[in-house]
N, C-alpha and C positions, 0 to 999 in steps of 0.2 A: 699660937693664936689661930683660931678657926676663921675661915673666910667670912663666916656669918658675924664674927666679932669686929670685922673691919668696917667702920662706918663710912658713909659718903664723906663726912667731914675729914676723917683721917686720910682718905684717898685724895681729897682736894689739897690738904696740907702738903702731901708728898708732891703733888704737881707744882705747888708754890715753891717748895724747896728746890726742885729741879730747875724751875724757871730762874730762880736766883743763881743757882750754881752754874747753869749753862748760858745764862744771859739771853734766853729765847724761850718761846713757848715750847715745851718738850714734845717731841714726836713720840709715836708709838714705840719706835726703835730706841729712842733715848730712855724711855721708861724701862724697856726690856733690859737695856745694858746697864743702867745706873740706878734704877728705882728700887724701892723697898718692897713694893707689891707687884704681883704679876699683872701684866697688861690684860690678861684674860679676866682678872678680877674686876678691872675697870669696865670692860665690855659687858660682863654679866651684871654688874651693879648699875651702870648707867645706860646700858643699851648699845653703846658704841664708844670708841675712843673720843670721837669729836664731841659727843654729848658730855663726856667726863670733862673735857677741856672747857666747854661752855659752862658747866656747873662750877668749875673752879674760877670762873670770871674772865676767861681768856677767849680770844677768837681763834677757832681752829683754822689750820691751813686749808686753803681751798682744795676741793677735790682734784685729785691728780688726773692727768690725761688717761682716757680709757685705752688700754692696749688691746690689740686684737689677739686672738688665740695664737696666731702664727708668730706675732712679735714676742709673745711670752715664751713660746716653745723655742724660738731662735735664741732668746736670752739664756734659757737653761742650757742650750747647746754651747753657747759662747762661754758661759761660766765653766762648763765641763771641760772645754779646751784649756782654759786657764788653769784648772785644777788637775788636768790630765786624768780625768775619770768621772764617774757618776757623781754629780754634785750633791752636797747635803744642803739643808736649809741654812746651816752656818756659813757654807760657801756662798750661797746666794746673798746672805747679809753682808759678807765681807767683800765679795767681788762683783756682785750684781748691781745693776742700775735700776732695778724695780723691787719694790717692797715684797718681802716674803708673804705678807698677807694678801697681796694681789693674786698670787698663785692659788692660795686657799680659797679666796672668794670666787675666782673664775673657774677653778677646776674641782672644787670641793675638798681636795686633799693634795698633799705633796706627791703621794704615790701616783695619782692620776696625771699630774703634770709630768712626772718622770716617764711614765709609760708613753704619753703622747710625744715626748721628746726622744723616744727610742731607747730608753733605759729600763732595765728590770726594776720593778718597784722594790722597796724595802720589804722584807718578809718577817714573819714572827720570829724566825731564827736569828734575825739581826738584833733582837731585843736583848738589852743589857740586864743582867740579873739584878734584883733588888739589893742583894748583898754587896755586889760590886759598886752600885751607885752610892749606897749609904757609907760604905768604907771609904770611897773616894772623897765624899763630902766631909767625913770626919777627919781624914788626913789633911784636906785643904784647910779645915778649921784650925788645925795646929800650926799652919804656916802663915796665917794672916793675923793681923791685929784686930781682934774683935770678931764679930759674926761675919762670915763670908757673904759677899754679894754675888749677884749673877755675873757681874763683871769679873770678880775674882775667879769664879768658876770658868768663865769663857777664856780668860787669859792664862790661868795657871792650873786648871783642872784637866783631867783626862777626857771629860765629856762636856758637852755644851749645857748651859743652864736650861735650854729649851727641853732637853731630855727629861730633866727633873720636873719642870713645869708641866709637861705633857703627862708624865707618870703620876705626879702627886697632886696636880690641880693648881698649885701655886708654889713659888719659891719658899714661902713661909711654911707650907705643909711639908715640903721636902726637908727643911731644916728641923722641923719638929720630929719627923720620922727618923732622922739621924741623931736625935737627942742633942741637937745643938741649941744652946741657950740663945733666946732672942731677947734683945733689950726691949722692954715695954716703952710705948710712946709716952 
């Protein structure tokens, strides 16, 4: 399914599904971990995550406290201490107290945040080959019941789901690139 084929209505139905499943208005992170569609698809379609939440008929969470650059850098360094090395965005999601999106919004990229925190940024040589990504996704598919979700990949795959979303534009596009069958809605 192309991102262009995903209607606002389908996106709102997915927000409703997560609302019922989680018992709360889903956060950006909830959608990333449990949702059928990429959080970036919501942002591109509606303008922002909060606008998507409003379109689905819910009240978005109030804006979070504005962190200073120094507080954000200190948090990156704290997570690095917990992980005993340069943290990844997955580490920030798991061990951090501040949303990964905050770093992107404030520093324009994770690499910029890493550099300001005293770490070497990721380089193009850190890039995982497309063959390795697709093979890993196909292997994961054979171990789960049905079509693998981002949560399946994050919990059982060798790479984070975010790597796929960044490379292919959405989780759905990654599944299609790996020739993984997707159940139609």
